[in-house]
C-alpha positions as CSV (number, residue, x, y, z in Angstrom):
1,X,1.6,100.9,102.1
2,X,3.6,98.9,100.7
3,X,7.8,100.4,100.8
4,X,9.9,99.5,97.8
5,X,13.7,98.9,99.4
6,X,16.4,98.6,96.5
7,X,16.7,95.5,96.3
8,X,20.6,94.8,95.3
9,X,19.9,94.9,91.7
10,X,19.1,97.5,91.2
11,X,21.9,99.0,92.9
12,X,23.9,97.3,91.1
13,X,22.9,100.0,88.0
14,X,23.0,102.5,89.7
15,X,26.8,102.0,91.1
16,X,26.9,101.8,87.0
17,X,26.0,104.5,87.0
18,X,28.2,105.8,88.7
19,X,31.9,104.1,88.3
20,X,35.0,106.0,90.0
21,X,38.2,107.2,88.3
22,X,41.3,106.2,88.6
23,X,43.2,108.7,90.2
24,X,46.4,107.6,88.5
25,X,47.1,110.1,86.5
26,X,46.0,112.9,88.4
27,X,48.2,111.7,91.6
28,X,52.2,112.3,91.1
29,X,54.7,109.7,92.8
30,X,56.9,111.6,94.7
31,X,59.7,112.0,93.8
32,X,63.2,111.1,96.1
33,X,65.9,113.8,97.5
34,X,68.7,114.0,95.6
35,X,72.2,112.9,97.4
36,X,74.7,114.5,97.5
37,X,78.0,113.8,96.1
38,X,81.7,115.6,96.1
39,X,82.7,116.7,92.3
40,X,84.4,114.2,90.7
41,X,87.4,116.1,89.1
42,X,88.4,112.9,86.5
43,X,84.6,112.0,84.5
44,X,85.0,110.5,81.2
45,X,82.3,110.2,78.6
46,X,81.7,106.8,77.5
47,X,84.2,104.1,75.9
48,X,83.2,103.2,72.3
49,X,82.4,99.7,71.9
50,X,84.9,97.5,71.8
51,X,87.2,99.9,73.9
52,X,88.6,100.5,77.8
53,X,89.1,103.9,79.0
54,X,92.3,104.6,81.6
55,X,93.5,107.5,82.7
56,X,97.5,108.3,82.3
57,X,100.3,109.7,84.4
58,X,101.6,112.2,82.7
59,X,103.7,114.2,85.0
60,X,104.7,113.5,88.1
61,X,105.7,116.7,91.0
62,X,105.7,118.7,87.7
63,X,108.1,116.4,85.5
64,X,107.4,115.2,83.4
65,X,106.7,111.2,83.2
66,X,108.1,110.6,79.1
67,X,108.4,107.2,80.0
68,X,105.5,105.9,81.4
69,X,103.1,107.9,78.9
70,X,105.3,106.5,76.3
71,X,105.1,102.5,77.2
72,X,101.1,102.7,77.6
73,X,101.2,104.4,73.5
74,X,102.9,101.9,72.3
75,X,101.7,98.8,74.0
76,X,98.2,100.3,72.1
77,X,97.1,102.9,73.9
78,X,95.7,106.5,72.3
79,X,94.4,109.2,73.6
80,X,90.8,110.2,73.4
81,X,91.0,113.9,72.0
82,X,87.9,116.4,73.5
83,X,86.9,117.0,69.7
84,X,85.2,113.5,69.8
85,X,83.2,114.3,72.3
86,X,81.4,117.7,71.0
87,X,78.0,117.5,72.5
88,X,80.0,116.5,76.6
89,X,82.6,119.4,78.3
90,X,85.5,117.6,80.1
91,X,88.5,119.4,81.1
92,X,91.2,119.3,78.1
93,X,94.6,120.2,77.9
94,X,95.3,123.4,76.3
95,X,98.8,123.7,75.4
96,X,101.5,122.1,74.6
97,X,102.4,118.5,73.5
98,X,99.0,117.2,74.9
99,X,96.6,120.1,73.8
100,X,93.4,119.0,72.5
101,X,93.0,116.1,74.9
102,X,90.8,115.0,77.8
103,X,93.3,115.4,80.8
104,X,93.4,117.0,84.5
105,X,96.4,117.5,86.9
106,X,99.4,115.8,85.3
107,X,97.1,113.1,83.8
108,X,95.7,112.6,80.1
109,X,92.2,110.2,78.7
110,X,93.5,107.4,76.7
111,X,91.7,104.3,75.8
112,X,92.6,101.1,74.5
113,X,91.0,98.1,72.5
114,X,89.3,95.1,74.9
115,X,91.5,92.5,73.2
116,X,94.8,94.3,74.5
117,X,93.3,94.5,77.9
118,X,91.8,91.6,78.4
119,X,95.7,89.9,76.7
120,X,97.7,92.2,79.5
121,X,95.1,91.3,81.7
122,X,96.5,87.5,81.3
123,X,100.4,88.6,80.6
124,X,100.3,90.3,84.0
125,X,98.8,87.4,85.4
126,X,100.5,84.6,84.1
127,X,104.2,86.7,85.6
128,X,102.0,86.5,89.0
129,X,102.2,82.7,88.9
130,X,105.2,82.0,88.0
131,X,106.4,84.3,90.3
132,X,105.2,81.9,92.7
133,X,106.1,78.9,91.4
134,X,109.8,80.2,91.3
135,X,108.7,81.2,95.4
136,X,107.7,77.6,96.4
137,X,110.5,76.0,94.6
138,X,113.0,78.1,96.2
139,X,111.4,76.9,99.6
140,X,111.0,73.7,98.8
141,X,114.5,73.6,98.1
142,X,115.9,74.8,101.3
143,X,113.7,73.1,103.0
144,X,115.0,69.9,105.9
145,X,112.6,66.8,105.9
146,X,113.1,66.9,109.2
147,X,111.0,70.3,109.2
148,X,109.1,70.6,106.0
149,X,107.6,73.9,104.5
150,X,103.6,73.5,105.2
151,X,102.7,76.1,102.1
152,X,98.2,76.7,103.2
153,X,96.5,79.0,100.5
154,X,93.4,78.5,101.8
155,X,91.3,81.5,103.1
156,X,88.7,82.1,105.1
157,X,86.7,84.9,105.9
158,X,85.2,85.3,109.7
159,X,83.1,88.1,111.3
160,X,84.0,87.7,115.3
161,X,83.6,84.6,117.4
162,X,86.1,81.5,117.2
163,X,87.4,79.9,113.9
164,X,85.0,76.9,113.1
165,X,86.3,74.6,110.3
C-alpha cells in the first residue's frame, strides 16, 4: 500500500491558488485625537507672495492712536480689506474710518512689501549697533588706566550644575 505524501512542489501549487488578499484597503488608519487649542482673535489670511501681514494699533484704552497708524501707512503699510478674501470670514470693522478693513479690538490688519520689511529690520539693527558703539566709546573715554573696564559680550547657556569653559 502506497501513500502519496504531498511534496513541496505540490504544496506550492496549492498556495498559488489561495493567495491572501491585502487588507490595507479594508483597514482604515487610526485617526489621531483632535487637540483643543484656545481660539485666536487675531487669525489672519495668508499674505500674498512678497508681502507680510502685521496687526497695527489704531486705538488704545478708547483713545485713537493716529500717530501709530499714520506712521505705519506713511512707511509703506497698506490696510487689508475683508472683500479681498471673500471665501473666508474674518472680523471686520463695521463703521467709522476703517470700515471694511479686517480688524479686532483696536487693531487693523495691514500688509507691507517684503523688501520694505527687510529694510526696516536692517535699519533698526544698524541703529542698535550704533547705540552700542556710542556706549562703548563713552565707557572707553571714562575709564582710568589703573582700572580698565572689560566689556565681555560672550554668552553661555548652561543648564544647572557648574560653569565649565
